N, C-alpha and C positions, 0 to 999 in steps of 0.2 A: 526450161525447167529447173529447179532447182538440185547441183548436185554438191555435195558435201564430199569431204573425207577426212578420214585420220591417219596420219602419217608418222609413224612414231622409228625411232632408229633401235636398231636391233642388236645394243650394246649392252641392253642390262633386262631387268623383268618390268614387266609392267604394271606398272605402281595406281594406285585408285586415282591418282591426279589425270592420270593419262585413260583411264578407263572412263573418267567422267567426262573428259573432252570428247571421245568415242561416242558417248551416250545422246550427248548434245546436239550432235553431228547428225549422228544415226534418226535422233527422233526428228530434228528439223528437215529432213529430208522423205523421213515414212509422213510426215504430214502433211507435204508438200506435194504427196505420190511422186518423189523425185529418187533419185541415186543417192548412196553412200557407197563410195570408194575406201578402200584399204589399199595405202603407199609404203612402200615397208624401205625409208632413208639411208642404204645402205652403202652410200658413197665414202664411209670411214671402215678402207678394205681391213684395215689391223685388227679393229676394236670388235667388228661384225662376229654375232656367234649365231649359228644356225638354231641352237636349245632357245634364243631368244627368239626369232620367227616362230619357230613352233610355239613357244609359251604364249606369245598375242593369236595367234592361229587359236590356239586352243581357249585361250581366254575370253575369246569372241563366241565361240561354239559355245561354252559353259552358260555364258550369258545373254546368250541369244542374240546376239547384236549381227545380224547376218549383213554381208555385202554386198556389193552388186559387181558383176564383171570379175576380171582377171586380177589379182596382186598385181600392183606395178612395182618392179624393183626398181631402183634407181642405179643400180650396177650395172643395168642390161642396156643403161642409155650413155652413155660416155660421149660415143660419137655423135647422138644428138646434142649432146650440151657443146660441144665444141665447134660446130656448126653454127649456132645459135651466136657463138661467143666470137668466132669469127665475121659473122654478120655485124658484129658490133663495131670490131673493131675497121672493118670495111667505110662503115659509116662515119667513121669519127669519134664515135661516143664511147669508146674503151681503149685504154693503149698498155703497151709493154711496157714494164716498169722493170728496170736492171738494178735497182738499190739490193746491196750485199745483207746478208743476215747483219753483219756487223753495224752497217750503215743502220739499221732499221733499228739494230739494239740499242745504239747511241740516240738516235729519237726517242724511242720511250723512255730510256734512262732521263734523259733532257726534261720529258712531260712530267715524268714523277717528282723530278727535282724543283719542278714548277718554273721552267725556263722555259724560254722561246729557243724551240729547237733551232739547233746551227744549219741542220741538212733539211731540206724542204719536201716532206712526204711524197709533195707532185711534182719533184725535179723533173719526172721524164714525160709528164703530160701533154706537152706541147712537142716532145723532141720527136722528129721528124725520122730521123736515120733508123739504121738497124745496126746491133751490137751483139758479137759473138759470145755472148754472155749469158750464164741462167736468167730466166726473166720469170715475173708475175704478169697476168692481163690484171690491168686494174677497172672499174669502171668508173669514168668521168663526169663524176655527180657534178651537177649544175651548182654556180657559185651565188649568184643572186636572184635566186627566188624563192618562195614559200611551196612546203609539200602540206599539203590540206588533204586529211580524209574525216569522214562522220563514221567514227566507231559505233557500232551497233548496242552496246556497250555501254560508254565513257562517253559517247557524242563527239565531239567536234576538237580534231587534234591537228597540231598545227607546229612545223617545227621551220625553221631556216634550212635549206637545203647546204650550204655553205658551213654547219656545223657537222655535218657526215662527210667522210671521210673519203677519199677515192677507192673504194674498198675493193678487195680482192675479187675477181670472177673466175679465177683458172690460177692454182698453185703452180711453183715450177717444176712437177710431177706430171703436169695435164690434169690432175683431177680437178675438178668444179667445185665451188663453194656452194654452202648452205643456202643464202639469198640468191643466188643465182639460180639454182636445178629448181631451187622450190615453186619458184615463177615458171618456167619451161612446164616443168609437171603438172602445174593447177591451169594453167592454160589449154596445153594437149589433153588431159583430161576433164576441161571444161568446167572445171569448177566455178561456181557461182558464187557462194558464200561459206566463209571459212570462219569455224568459230574455234577459238585455242588458247593457250593459257596470256594473260597477260606480259607474262617474260617475254613475248617476241614482241612487243609493242614498237619497241624501237628499230627491230629488223623491219615491221612494215613500211615505214619511210621507205629504206633502201628500195625494198620489194616493186613499191609502186613507182620508184625512176626506172628499174627495168621494165612494168609495165609499158610507162609511157615511152620510153624509149623503141620499144615495138611498135607502138601503136594497139596496145591490146588494151581491151576494157579491162578496169580494174573490177577485182570481185567486192562483194559487200563483205567486211572485215568484223567480227565481234571478239573483243579480247578479254576473258575471263578472269577475272582474281583469283590468285591461288588458295587452294587449301590448307590452314593452318590448323595446329594443333590444339586442347583446349583453354591452352595459357596464352593464344595468340600467336603463337611463334612459330617458325618454320617446321614441316612435320618431320619427322626421322621414322626411322624402322621402330622403334618403342613406341611411338603415337599412332602404327597402324601403317606405312608409309613402306607397304612390302610387295612380294610380287601377290598381284591378284589370287592366283590359285591358292596361296597361302590360304587366303578365308575360304575355300570350298575345303583345304585339309583343316581348320579348323570348326567347320560342320555350320557355317551361313549358308542359306538357300540363295539362289542365283536373284531370285526376283527380289528378296531381302536388300541384297548388296544393292542391285539397282535403283529401288524407292531410296534406299539413303541416300545414293549419291545424288539423283535429284533434286531432292531436296536441299543441296548444298550447293548454296547460290542461286537456286532460283526456290518460287512457290507460287500459290495460287489460294490464296485467302489462308483460313488456319488448315485445309486439308493439310495430313499426315501421308496417308495411306493411300497409293495408287496404282491403279493397273496397269498394265503396257498401253492398252488403248487408251487407258485417262492421257496418261503423262503423252502419247501421240494428239491425242486431240485440242489441249491445253496449253501444251507447249509452245512458247516462243522467245527464242533468246532475245528480243531487246527487254523483255522482264525480267532477264539477269540481275540479281545485286551487283553496283559495284562496287564495295567493300567484300574481303576475303571472309569465306567461311571458315565456321571449327569444325573440326573433327567432334564428334560425340560418342564415344563408345558404347555408351548408356541407351542412348538413341536405336543405334545400331542392333543392340541386343535385343531391345525391344520389339523393333520391327522384324526381328528374325524369329521369337518366339510368337510372334503374332502371324506369320507366315508358318511356322511349324504348325503350328492350333488349326491351322485353315488347309492342311495338306492331308492327301489320302493316307491311312494308313499302310495301303499298299506301296505306294509314292514312298514313302518314308525306311518301309521293311527294306524295300529293294534297294536306297542311299544308305542305310546301316550295314549291308550288306557289301555292297560294291565300291564303298568309300571307306569303311572302318572294319571290314572283315567281322561283322556281327549278322550272323544268321539266323534269323528266328523265324524264317518264313513259313517252316514246316511245324513251329510251337503250336499245342493245342489252345493257348491261353495267350497267342501274342496281341491279339485285340485289345483284351484287359491290361496287358502288361503299355503297349503302345498308349491306348486312350489315358491311362494314367500318367505318363511322362511325359504326352506332349502338354499338360496343360502346368508341368514343372519345370522346364529346362529352355534354356537359349539359344542350344545350340543341338546341333544333330552329335559333335564330338561327345558334348556333355548327357548325351541321349545312350551315345555308345559306352561309354563309363559305367552310366547307372545299370544298364543291363548286363553286362558284364559282371558288376559287381551283384546283381541280385541271382544271375544263374552260376556264380561260382562259389562255391563253399569257402565262407569266412575263414582265413588263413590265418588272423589273429582277431583279437578283440578290441575297442577302445577300452582305455583302462580308466579313463574318468566315468563312462558309462558303466563297467563293471562296479566300481567303486559305488555308487551311487543307486543300480540297483539290482544287483545281484547279491544277496542277503540269504543266510541259510534257509529261512522257511520260504523264499521263493524257489530256489533250487529244488527244494520238495514239492512246489506248487507245478513245478515243469516235469518234475518226475512225475504225480500227478497227472497231469495233461496227457503227457506221453502215454501213458495207460489209458487215460479216456479216449485218445484218440482211436483206438485197436477198435474199438465199436461202431465209429464214424466214420463215414466217406463224403465231405463237403468237398465241391467241386467251384462252384461259384462263389464270390465273393459278399454276397448274402448269404450261403451259406454256413460260411467260416465265419462271419460275423454269430450267427445263432450257435454255432458252436460254442466261442468262445464267452458269451454271454452265457449260455445255458452252463458250463464249468463255472464261472465265476459267482451264479446262483447258488450253487450247489456247495461250493467252499463256501460262501458267505464274504469274499473278497473285493476290494475295491479292483478295478480296472489296473490301476499301477502297480500291482504285485504280479499281475502276467503278462500283460500288454507290449511294455517296453524291454521285458528280459526276451519275450518270443521273438521280437523283431533284433534285440543280440543275437539272438541264435541263431537268426537268419542270414543278416550280414555285418555282423560285428560293430553297428552303432546302433544309435537311436533314430537317425533321420534317415526318410525315404518317401516312398509311396505309401498309401493309404495301404495299414497291418492286411487286412481281408485279401485286397488285391493281391500282395504280396504273397500270401499262403496259397491263394487260390493258382498263380502262376507256378510256385513251384510245385503244388500235388502234395498231397499226403505224405507218401512215404519218402519225401526228400524233406517235408517239415519234419519228420520224425527223426530222421539222420541229425540233423542238425541241431534238433534241441540234445537229443542224446549227445551230440559232440560237444554242446556246450558244459553240459552236466560230467562227462567226462574230465574236463577240465577242472573241475573241481573234485576230483575223484569220489563222489557220491557214491558210486557203485560200488 
Protein backbone atom coordinates (compact mmCIF):
# COMPACT_ATOMS: atom_id res chain seq x y z
CA UNK A 1 0.00 0.00 0.00
CA UNK A 2 1.22 3.49 -0.86
CA UNK A 3 1.66 5.58 2.29
CA UNK A 4 2.75 9.21 1.98
CA UNK A 5 3.18 11.95 4.52
CA UNK A 6 3.52 15.67 5.05
CA UNK A 7 5.86 16.65 7.87
CA UNK A 8 5.98 20.39 8.63
CA UNK A 9 7.84 22.07 11.48
CA UNK A 10 5.53 24.18 13.69
CA UNK A 11 7.89 27.13 13.86
CA UNK A 12 6.02 29.39 11.43
CA UNK A 13 3.08 29.57 9.05
CA UNK A 14 2.25 26.98 6.40
CA UNK A 15 3.04 28.64 3.07
CA UNK A 16 1.86 27.65 -0.39
CA UNK A 17 5.05 25.72 -1.17
CA UNK A 18 4.33 23.49 1.81
CA UNK A 19 0.69 23.15 0.84
CA UNK A 20 1.69 22.10 -2.69
CA UNK A 21 3.98 19.42 -1.23
CA UNK A 22 1.13 18.21 0.96
CA UNK A 23 -1.22 18.20 -2.03
CA UNK A 24 1.12 16.09 -4.16
CA UNK A 25 1.48 13.56 -1.35
CA UNK A 26 -2.27 13.55 -0.72
CA UNK A 27 -3.12 13.01 -4.39
CA UNK A 28 -0.66 10.14 -4.77
CA UNK A 29 -2.01 8.37 -1.68
CA UNK A 30 -5.63 8.85 -2.71
CA UNK A 31 -4.95 7.72 -6.28
CA UNK A 32 -3.47 4.47 -5.00
CA UNK A 33 -6.07 3.87 -2.31
CA UNK A 34 -3.37 4.33 0.29
CA UNK A 35 -2.85 6.54 3.33
CA UNK A 36 -1.82 10.16 3.73
CA UNK A 37 -0.27 10.87 7.13
CA UNK A 38 0.46 14.11 8.96
CA UNK A 39 3.53 14.40 11.16
CA UNK A 40 4.50 17.47 13.15
CA UNK A 41 8.29 17.75 13.36
CA UNK A 42 8.48 19.63 16.65
CA UNK A 43 11.87 18.58 18.03
CA UNK A 44 12.96 22.24 18.18
CA UNK A 45 11.28 22.78 21.54
CA UNK A 46 12.40 26.42 21.84
CA UNK A 47 10.92 27.53 18.51
CA UNK A 48 7.72 25.46 18.41
CA UNK A 49 4.45 27.39 18.38
CA UNK A 50 1.09 25.85 19.16
CA UNK A 51 -0.59 28.44 16.95
CA UNK A 52 1.53 27.15 14.06
CA UNK A 53 0.23 23.62 14.65
CA UNK A 54 -3.33 24.96 14.81
CA UNK A 55 -2.79 26.91 11.58
CA UNK A 56 -1.52 23.81 9.76
CA UNK A 57 -4.54 21.77 10.83
CA UNK A 58 -6.89 24.64 9.95
CA UNK A 59 -5.32 24.93 6.47
CA UNK A 60 -5.81 21.22 5.90
CA UNK A 61 -9.45 21.49 6.95
CA UNK A 62 -10.06 24.48 4.68
CA UNK A 63 -8.48 22.90 1.59
CA UNK A 64 -10.01 19.45 2.18
CA UNK A 65 -6.71 17.58 2.44
CA UNK A 66 -7.87 15.08 5.01
CA UNK A 67 -5.19 12.97 6.68
CA UNK A 68 -5.42 9.41 7.97
CA UNK A 69 -4.96 8.15 11.54
CA UNK A 70 -3.60 10.23 14.39
CA UNK A 71 -1.15 13.08 13.92
CA UNK A 72 2.38 12.01 14.91
CA UNK A 73 4.31 14.48 17.08
CA UNK A 74 8.06 13.98 17.15
CA UNK A 75 8.31 15.61 20.58
CA UNK A 76 6.48 12.58 21.99
CA UNK A 77 9.01 10.12 20.56
CA UNK A 78 12.36 11.17 22.06
CA UNK A 79 12.77 7.87 23.96
CA UNK A 80 12.32 5.97 20.69
CA UNK A 81 14.99 8.01 18.94
CA UNK A 82 17.47 7.47 21.79
CA UNK A 83 16.84 3.73 21.65
CA UNK A 84 17.72 3.62 17.95
CA UNK A 85 20.75 5.88 18.46
CA UNK A 86 22.05 3.50 21.13
CA UNK A 87 21.51 0.61 18.74
CA UNK A 88 23.79 2.28 16.19
CA UNK A 89 26.38 2.94 18.90
CA UNK A 90 26.32 -0.72 19.94
CA UNK A 91 26.74 -1.83 16.31
CA UNK A 92 29.71 0.50 15.85
CA UNK A 93 27.83 2.46 13.22
CA UNK A 94 27.84 5.65 15.29
CA UNK A 95 30.23 7.12 17.84
CA UNK A 96 30.48 9.70 20.58
CA UNK A 97 32.28 12.84 19.50
CA UNK A 98 33.87 14.99 22.21
CA UNK A 99 35.00 17.89 20.03
CA UNK A 100 34.47 21.15 21.90
CA UNK A 101 32.53 24.10 20.46
CA UNK A 102 35.84 25.93 20.12
CA UNK A 103 37.38 23.08 18.14
CA UNK A 104 34.34 22.89 15.87
CA UNK A 105 34.45 26.63 15.23
CA UNK A 106 38.16 26.36 14.38
CA UNK A 107 37.37 23.62 11.85
CA UNK A 108 34.59 25.69 10.26
CA UNK A 109 36.72 28.83 10.19
CA UNK A 110 39.61 27.08 8.46
CA UNK A 111 37.25 25.52 5.90
CA UNK A 112 35.78 28.96 5.16
CA UNK A 113 39.31 30.24 4.59
CA UNK A 114 40.01 27.42 2.14
CA UNK A 115 42.47 25.69 4.45
CA UNK A 116 42.74 22.03 5.38
CA UNK A 117 41.41 21.87 8.97
CA UNK A 118 44.14 21.38 11.52
CA UNK A 119 41.70 19.31 13.59
CA UNK A 120 40.10 16.25 12.02
CA UNK A 121 36.33 16.36 12.51
CA UNK A 122 36.44 12.55 12.60
CA UNK A 123 38.95 12.67 15.49
CA UNK A 124 36.84 10.38 17.69
CA UNK A 125 35.55 8.08 14.91
CA UNK A 126 37.65 5.12 16.08
CA UNK A 127 38.09 6.14 19.71
CA UNK A 128 37.29 3.21 22.02
CA UNK A 129 37.28 4.89 25.40
CA UNK A 130 34.85 7.04 27.34
CA UNK A 131 35.52 10.62 28.43
CA UNK A 132 33.76 12.52 31.17
CA UNK A 133 32.96 15.35 28.77
CA UNK A 134 29.92 16.59 26.85
CA UNK A 135 29.51 14.78 23.54
CA UNK A 136 27.33 14.47 20.47
CA UNK A 137 26.59 11.21 18.68
CA UNK A 138 27.76 11.12 15.07
CA UNK A 139 26.81 8.64 12.38
CA UNK A 140 29.82 6.79 10.98
CA UNK A 141 29.45 7.51 7.26
CA UNK A 142 31.11 5.01 4.89
CA UNK A 143 34.30 6.41 3.38
CA UNK A 144 34.71 4.38 0.19
CA UNK A 145 31.40 3.75 -1.51
CA UNK A 146 28.85 5.49 -3.69
CA UNK A 147 25.37 6.33 -2.46
CA UNK A 148 22.92 5.94 -5.32
CA UNK A 149 19.17 6.26 -5.64
CA UNK A 150 16.67 6.77 -8.44
CA UNK A 151 14.68 9.94 -7.85
CA UNK A 152 11.16 9.87 -9.29
CA UNK A 153 11.49 13.43 -10.60
CA UNK A 154 15.20 14.05 -11.15
CA UNK A 155 16.37 10.59 -12.17
CA UNK A 156 19.54 8.85 -10.99
CA UNK A 157 21.32 10.58 -8.10
CA UNK A 158 24.81 9.63 -6.98
CA UNK A 159 27.35 10.92 -4.49
CA UNK A 160 30.50 9.53 -2.93
CA UNK A 161 29.85 8.75 0.71
CA UNK A 162 33.19 10.25 1.63
CA UNK A 163 31.84 13.65 0.64
CA UNK A 164 29.41 13.47 3.53
CA UNK A 165 30.58 14.40 6.99
CA UNK A 166 29.98 12.10 9.93
CA UNK A 167 26.77 13.94 10.68
CA UNK A 168 25.32 14.39 14.15
CA UNK A 169 22.31 12.26 15.08
CA UNK A 170 22.09 13.24 18.77
CA UNK A 171 23.04 16.68 20.08
CA UNK A 172 24.92 17.18 23.35
CA UNK A 173 21.62 17.81 25.17
CA UNK A 174 20.30 14.46 23.95
CA UNK A 175 17.86 15.87 21.39
CA UNK A 176 17.88 14.13 18.00
CA UNK A 177 18.58 15.79 14.65
CA UNK A 178 16.37 15.97 11.59
CA UNK A 179 18.14 13.51 9.32
CA UNK A 180 18.00 10.83 12.00
CA UNK A 181 14.47 11.20 13.33
CA UNK A 182 12.87 11.54 9.90
CA UNK A 183 14.11 8.06 8.98
CA UNK A 184 12.91 6.52 12.25
CA UNK A 185 9.49 8.13 11.85
CA UNK A 186 9.09 7.23 8.20
CA UNK A 187 9.99 3.61 8.96
CA UNK A 188 7.63 3.39 11.95
CA UNK A 189 4.80 5.01 9.97
CA UNK A 190 5.35 2.67 7.02
CA UNK A 191 5.99 5.52 4.58
CA UNK A 192 6.58 4.14 1.08
CA UNK A 193 6.74 7.30 -1.04
CA UNK A 194 8.26 10.65 -0.05
CA UNK A 195 7.43 13.71 -2.16
CA UNK A 196 9.20 16.81 -0.91
CA UNK A 197 11.12 19.92 -1.98
CA UNK A 198 14.45 19.48 -3.71
CA UNK A 199 16.09 21.52 -0.96
CA UNK A 200 16.14 18.15 0.85
CA UNK A 201 18.05 16.38 -1.93
CA UNK A 202 21.41 16.28 -0.12
CA UNK A 203 19.68 15.18 3.09
CA UNK A 204 18.36 12.15 1.24
CA UNK A 205 21.86 10.67 0.87
CA UNK A 206 22.36 10.88 4.64
CA UNK A 207 18.96 9.36 5.28
CA UNK A 208 19.63 6.46 2.92
CA UNK A 209 22.72 5.65 4.99
CA UNK A 210 20.52 5.47 8.10
CA UNK A 211 18.05 3.16 6.33
CA UNK A 212 20.86 0.85 5.26
CA UNK A 213 22.46 0.89 8.72
CA UNK A 214 19.27 -0.62 10.14
CA UNK A 215 18.69 -2.90 7.15
CA UNK A 216 15.41 -1.20 6.27
CA UNK A 217 13.85 -0.78 2.84
CA UNK A 218 14.43 2.69 1.35
CA UNK A 219 11.25 4.53 0.28
CA UNK A 220 10.74 5.97 -3.18
CA UNK A 221 11.84 9.62 -3.28
CA UNK A 222 10.47 12.42 -5.47
CA UNK A 223 12.22 15.77 -5.09
CA UNK A 224 10.12 18.65 -6.37
CA UNK A 225 11.71 21.90 -7.63
CA UNK A 226 10.83 24.99 -5.64
CA UNK A 227 8.23 27.62 -6.55
CA UNK A 228 9.78 30.85 -7.83
CA UNK A 229 8.23 34.26 -8.27
CA UNK A 230 7.31 35.59 -11.70
CA UNK A 231 10.87 36.84 -12.22
CA UNK A 232 12.35 33.43 -11.49
CA UNK A 233 13.70 34.32 -8.05
CA UNK A 234 12.97 32.99 -4.58
CA UNK A 235 9.42 33.68 -3.39
CA UNK A 236 8.88 36.38 -0.79
CA UNK A 237 5.81 37.51 1.16
CA UNK A 238 5.27 40.17 -1.47
CA UNK A 239 5.08 37.44 -4.13
CA UNK A 240 2.53 35.36 -2.21
CA UNK A 241 4.71 33.29 0.13
CA UNK A 242 2.36 33.92 3.03
CA UNK A 243 0.28 31.87 5.44
CA UNK A 244 -2.11 29.68 3.44
CA UNK A 245 -5.02 31.05 5.48
CA UNK A 246 -4.20 34.54 4.19
CA UNK A 247 -5.55 33.37 0.85
CA UNK A 248 -8.86 32.65 2.54
CA UNK A 249 -8.84 36.14 4.08
CA UNK A 250 -8.18 37.60 0.64
CA UNK A 251 -11.24 35.84 -0.74
CA UNK A 252 -9.84 32.87 -2.61
CA UNK A 253 -11.83 29.66 -2.74
CA UNK A 254 -9.95 26.54 -1.59
CA UNK A 255 -10.62 24.65 -4.83
CA UNK A 256 -9.12 27.55 -6.81
CA UNK A 257 -5.95 27.54 -4.70
CA UNK A 258 -5.66 23.74 -4.94
CA UNK A 259 -6.20 23.82 -8.72
CA UNK A 260 -3.59 26.58 -8.98
CA UNK A 261 -1.01 24.71 -6.91
CA UNK A 262 -1.38 21.38 -8.70
CA UNK A 263 -0.46 23.15 -11.95
CA UNK A 264 2.71 24.61 -10.42
CA UNK A 265 5.10 21.96 -11.61
CA UNK A 266 2.65 19.36 -12.90
CA UNK A 267 0.50 19.29 -15.99
CA UNK A 268 -1.82 17.10 -18.02
CA UNK A 269 -1.74 18.26 -21.62
CA UNK A 270 -3.13 21.78 -21.91
CA UNK A 271 -5.85 21.29 -19.31
CA UNK A 272 -6.01 24.12 -16.78
CA UNK A 273 -9.11 23.39 -14.70
CA UNK A 274 -9.27 20.19 -12.68
CA UNK A 275 -11.83 18.87 -10.25
CA UNK A 276 -10.41 17.08 -7.22
CA UNK A 277 -11.51 13.75 -8.69
CA UNK A 278 -9.66 14.53 -11.92
CA UNK A 279 -6.51 15.44 -10.02
CA UNK A 280 -6.62 12.15 -8.13
CA UNK A 281 -7.20 10.18 -11.32
CA UNK A 282 -4.53 11.92 -13.42
CA UNK A 283 -1.75 12.85 -10.99
CA UNK A 284 1.55 11.00 -11.09
CA UNK A 285 4.63 12.42 -9.32
CA UNK A 286 6.84 11.14 -12.13
CA UNK A 287 5.18 13.75 -14.35
CA UNK A 288 6.38 16.63 -12.15
CA UNK A 289 8.60 19.06 -14.04
CA UNK A 290 12.33 19.06 -13.34
CA UNK A 291 12.52 22.85 -13.57
CA UNK A 292 11.17 25.27 -10.94
CA UNK A 293 7.66 26.59 -11.51
CA UNK A 294 6.70 30.26 -11.41
CA UNK A 295 3.96 31.77 -9.29
CA UNK A 296 1.49 33.68 -11.47
CA UNK A 297 -1.09 35.71 -9.55
CA UNK A 298 -3.05 36.47 -12.71
CA UNK A 299 -3.56 32.74 -13.22
CA UNK A 300 -4.71 32.33 -9.62
CA UNK A 301 -7.15 35.23 -10.01
CA UNK A 302 -8.46 33.74 -13.26
CA UNK A 303 -9.03 30.36 -11.64
CA UNK A 304 -10.68 31.95 -8.62
CA UNK A 305 -13.06 33.95 -10.79
CA UNK A 306 -13.95 30.72 -12.61
CA UNK A 307 -14.80 28.93 -9.38
CA UNK A 308 -16.77 31.91 -8.07
CA UNK A 309 -18.87 31.97 -11.25
CA UNK A 310 -19.55 28.27 -10.86
CA UNK A 311 -20.40 28.40 -7.15
CA UNK A 312 -23.99 28.45 -5.94
CA UNK A 313 -25.31 31.78 -4.71
CA UNK A 314 -26.23 30.13 -1.44
CA UNK A 315 -22.64 29.09 -0.85
CA UNK A 316 -21.30 32.53 -1.70
CA UNK A 317 -23.82 34.25 0.56
CA UNK A 318 -22.74 32.06 3.46
CA UNK A 319 -19.02 32.68 2.81
CA UNK A 320 -19.62 36.41 2.56
CA UNK A 321 -21.36 36.38 5.93
CA UNK A 322 -18.98 34.03 7.75
CA UNK A 323 -15.68 35.31 6.35
CA UNK A 324 -16.35 38.98 5.60
CA UNK A 325 -19.29 39.97 7.80
CA UNK A 326 -21.50 40.82 4.80
CA UNK A 327 -24.97 39.45 5.53
CA UNK A 328 -27.38 39.61 2.59
CA UNK A 329 -29.07 36.27 3.22
CA UNK A 330 -32.40 37.99 3.96
CA UNK A 331 -32.09 40.67 1.26
CA UNK A 332 -34.98 40.32 -1.20
CA UNK A 333 -32.75 41.07 -4.21
CA UNK A 334 -29.74 39.01 -3.15
CA UNK A 335 -29.95 36.74 -6.21
CA UNK A 336 -29.74 39.70 -8.59
CA UNK A 337 -26.83 41.17 -6.61
CA UNK A 338 -24.81 37.94 -6.47
CA UNK A 339 -25.51 37.05 -10.10
CA UNK A 340 -24.23 40.44 -11.23
CA UNK A 341 -21.08 40.37 -9.08
CA UNK A 342 -20.18 36.75 -9.86
CA UNK A 343 -19.43 37.80 -13.42
CA UNK A 344 -17.20 40.72 -12.39
CA UNK A 345 -15.07 39.91 -9.37
CA UNK A 346 -11.88 37.89 -8.94
CA UNK A 347 -12.18 37.27 -5.19
CA UNK A 348 -14.81 37.07 -2.48
CA UNK A 349 -13.13 39.98 -0.73
CA UNK A 350 -13.69 42.07 -3.85
CA UNK A 351 -17.31 40.92 -3.90
CA UNK A 352 -17.74 41.85 -0.25
CA UNK A 353 -16.33 45.34 -0.86
CA UNK A 354 -18.62 45.83 -3.86
CA UNK A 355 -21.68 44.77 -1.87
CA UNK A 356 -20.74 47.10 0.96
CA UNK A 357 -20.28 49.91 -1.55
CA UNK A 358 -23.69 49.22 -3.11
CA UNK A 359 -25.68 48.83 0.10
CA UNK A 360 -24.08 51.78 1.91
CA UNK A 361 -25.16 55.28 0.75
CA UNK A 362 -22.13 57.13 -0.65
CA UNK A 363 -20.45 59.49 1.81
CA UNK A 364 -18.50 61.13 -0.98
CA UNK A 365 -18.49 61.32 -4.75
CA UNK A 366 -15.72 60.89 -7.31
CA UNK A 367 -14.71 64.44 -8.18
CA UNK A 368 -13.70 63.57 -11.75
CA UNK A 369 -17.06 61.89 -12.32
CA UNK A 370 -18.91 64.92 -10.93
CA UNK A 371 -17.05 67.31 -13.20
CA UNK A 372 -17.64 65.14 -16.24
CA UNK A 373 -21.30 64.24 -15.79
CA UNK A 374 -23.00 66.57 -13.30
CA UNK A 375 -24.00 69.77 -15.09
CA UNK A 376 -26.87 72.15 -14.33
CA UNK A 377 -29.17 70.50 -16.86
CA UNK A 378 -28.28 67.09 -15.42
CA UNK A 379 -29.33 68.19 -11.94
CA UNK A 380 -32.59 69.34 -13.46
CA UNK A 381 -33.01 65.92 -15.10
CA UNK A 382 -32.41 64.20 -11.78
CA UNK A 383 -35.01 66.40 -10.08
CA UNK A 384 -37.56 65.53 -12.73
CA UNK A 385 -36.67 61.82 -12.60
CA UNK A 386 -37.16 61.92 -8.84
CA UNK A 387 -40.69 63.27 -9.35
CA UNK A 388 -41.24 60.79 -12.21
CA UNK A 389 -40.53 57.88 -9.81
CA UNK A 390 -43.39 58.93 -7.53
CA UNK A 391 -45.82 57.25 -9.91
CA UNK A 392 -43.67 54.19 -10.62
CA UNK A 393 -43.02 50.95 -8.75
CA UNK A 394 -40.24 49.13 -10.65
CA UNK A 395 -38.82 46.10 -8.84
CA UNK A 396 -36.91 43.92 -11.30
CA UNK A 397 -34.03 45.08 -13.52
CA UNK A 398 -36.11 44.93 -16.70
CA UNK A 399 -38.74 47.13 -15.07
CA UNK A 400 -36.09 49.67 -14.08
CA UNK A 401 -34.73 49.53 -17.62
CA UNK A 402 -38.18 50.36 -19.00
CA UNK A 403 -38.69 53.23 -16.52
CA UNK A 404 -35.37 54.86 -17.42
CA UNK A 405 -35.98 54.60 -21.15
CA UNK A 406 -39.52 55.90 -20.80
CA UNK A 407 -38.13 58.98 -19.03
CA UNK A 408 -35.45 59.45 -21.73
CA UNK A 409 -38.12 59.35 -24.45
CA UNK A 410 -40.38 61.82 -22.63
CA UNK A 411 -37.48 64.21 -22.07
CA UNK A 412 -35.92 63.59 -25.46
CA UNK A 413 -32.43 63.30 -23.99
CA UNK A 414 -29.53 60.92 -24.49
CA UNK A 415 -28.73 58.20 -21.87
CA UNK A 416 -25.51 60.01 -20.84
CA UNK A 417 -27.59 62.81 -19.35
CA UNK A 418 -29.33 60.43 -16.93
CA UNK A 419 -27.63 57.09 -16.46
CA UNK A 420 -24.06 58.02 -15.41
CA UNK A 421 -25.45 60.69 -13.03
CA UNK A 422 -27.85 58.12 -11.59
CA UNK A 423 -24.98 55.72 -10.92
CA UNK A 424 -22.97 58.49 -9.27
CA UNK A 425 -25.96 59.20 -7.04
CA UNK A 426 -26.21 55.53 -6.10
CA UNK A 427 -22.55 54.61 -5.41
CA UNK A 428 -20.52 57.79 -5.80
CA UNK A 429 -18.79 56.67 -8.99
CA UNK A 430 -19.47 55.60 -12.58
CA UNK A 431 -18.21 52.03 -12.23
CA UNK A 432 -20.14 49.00 -11.07
CA UNK A 433 -22.75 46.43 -11.92
CA UNK A 434 -25.50 46.92 -14.51
CA UNK A 435 -27.39 50.11 -13.58
CA UNK A 436 -30.87 48.57 -13.83
CA UNK A 437 -29.73 45.71 -11.57
CA UNK A 438 -28.21 48.21 -9.14
CA UNK A 439 -31.45 50.19 -8.91
CA UNK A 440 -33.42 46.97 -8.49
CA UNK A 441 -31.21 45.86 -5.58
CA UNK A 442 -31.61 49.21 -3.83
CA UNK A 443 -35.37 49.58 -4.35
CA UNK A 444 -37.42 52.68 -5.24
CA UNK A 445 -37.31 54.39 -1.87
CA UNK A 446 -33.54 54.06 -1.44
CA UNK A 447 -32.98 55.18 -5.02
CA UNK A 448 -35.03 58.32 -4.37
CA UNK A 449 -33.10 59.06 -1.17
CA UNK A 450 -29.75 58.81 -2.93
CA UNK A 451 -30.87 61.00 -5.83
CA UNK A 452 -32.07 63.60 -3.35
CA UNK A 453 -28.73 63.46 -1.51
CA UNK A 454 -26.78 64.18 -4.68
CA UNK A 455 -29.12 67.01 -5.64
CA UNK A 456 -28.76 68.47 -2.14
CA UNK A 457 -24.99 68.52 -2.59
CA UNK A 458 -25.49 71.07 -5.36
CA UNK A 459 -28.08 73.02 -3.31
CA UNK A 460 -30.68 72.83 -6.02
CA UNK A 461 -33.61 72.69 -3.65
